[in-house]
C-alpha positions in Angstrom: 61.5 -3.4 -0.9 60.0 -4.6 -4.1 62.3 -5.4 -7.7 60.6 -1.9 -8.9 61.9 0.3 -5.8 65.5 -1.4 -5.8 65.7 -0.4 -9.8 65.0 3.0 -9.1 67.3 3.1 -6.8 69.7 1.4 -8.6 69.0 4.0 -11.7 69.2 6.9 -9.5 72.9 5.5 -8.2 74.0 5.2 -11.9 72.7 8.9 -13.0 74.0 10.5 -10.1 77.3 9.0 -11.1 76.9 10.6 -14.2 76.6 13.9 -12.4 73.1 14.4 -13.0 71.7 17.1 -10.6 69.4 15.8 -7.6 66.1 17.7 -8.8 66.5 15.9 -12.3 67.2 12.2 -10.9 63.8 13.2 -8.6 61.7 14.0 -11.1 63.1 10.9 -13.6 62.9 8.7 -10.8 60.3 9.4 -8.0 62.6 9.4 -5.4 62.7 12.2 -2.6 65.5 14.6 -2.6 66.3 13.7 1.1 66.6 10.2 -0.8 68.9 11.1 -3.3 71.3 13.1 -1.4 72.1 9.8 0.8 72.4 8.4 -2.4 74.7 11.2 -3.7 76.8 10.5 -0.6 77.2 6.7 -1.0 78.0 7.1 -4.9 80.4 10.2 -4.5 81.9 10.9 -1.4 82.5 15.1 -1.2 86.2 15.9 -1.5 86.8 17.3 1.8 86.6 13.7 2.9 89.0 12.1 -0.2 92.8 12.6 -0.1 93.8 13.4 -3.3 98.2 11.7 -3.4 100.2 14.0 -5.9 103.8 13.6 -7.0 104.7 10.2 -5.7 106.8 7.6 -8.1 106.4 3.5 -7.5 109.7 4.0 -5.0 107.2 6.2 -2.5 104.3 3.7 -3.2 107.3 0.5 -2.8 105.5 -1.4 -5.7 108.7 -2.0 -7.3 109.6 -1.7 -11.2 106.3 -0.7 -13.6 106.3 -1.7 -17.0 104.9 0.5 -19.8 103.5 -1.4 -23.2 103.1 1.3 -26.0 104.0 -0.9 -28.9 101.2 -2.3 -30.4 101.8 -6.2 -31.0 103.1 -7.4 -34.3 100.5 -10.1 -34.6 97.5 -7.6 -34.7 99.6 -5.2 -37.7 99.8 -7.9 -39.7 97.6 -8.0 -42.8 95.4 -11.4 -42.4 94.8 -13.2 -46.0 
């Protein structure tokens, strides 16, 4: 596989991550739709294969206490001379 073909595959992966339709990606990259369907599975697996964890907290995950820093740094608020 030469560099041009590699770049086409990388471009196609980025476009598929951006939710661009397969037929449009095929038109722009010159790759076949069969190849693009395989790339799409690599990039973004179907939701049926992905398990979503809901209603968890830090106790369920056993990661200890989590600190949230929602306050800006005092240094960034001060005006510089």
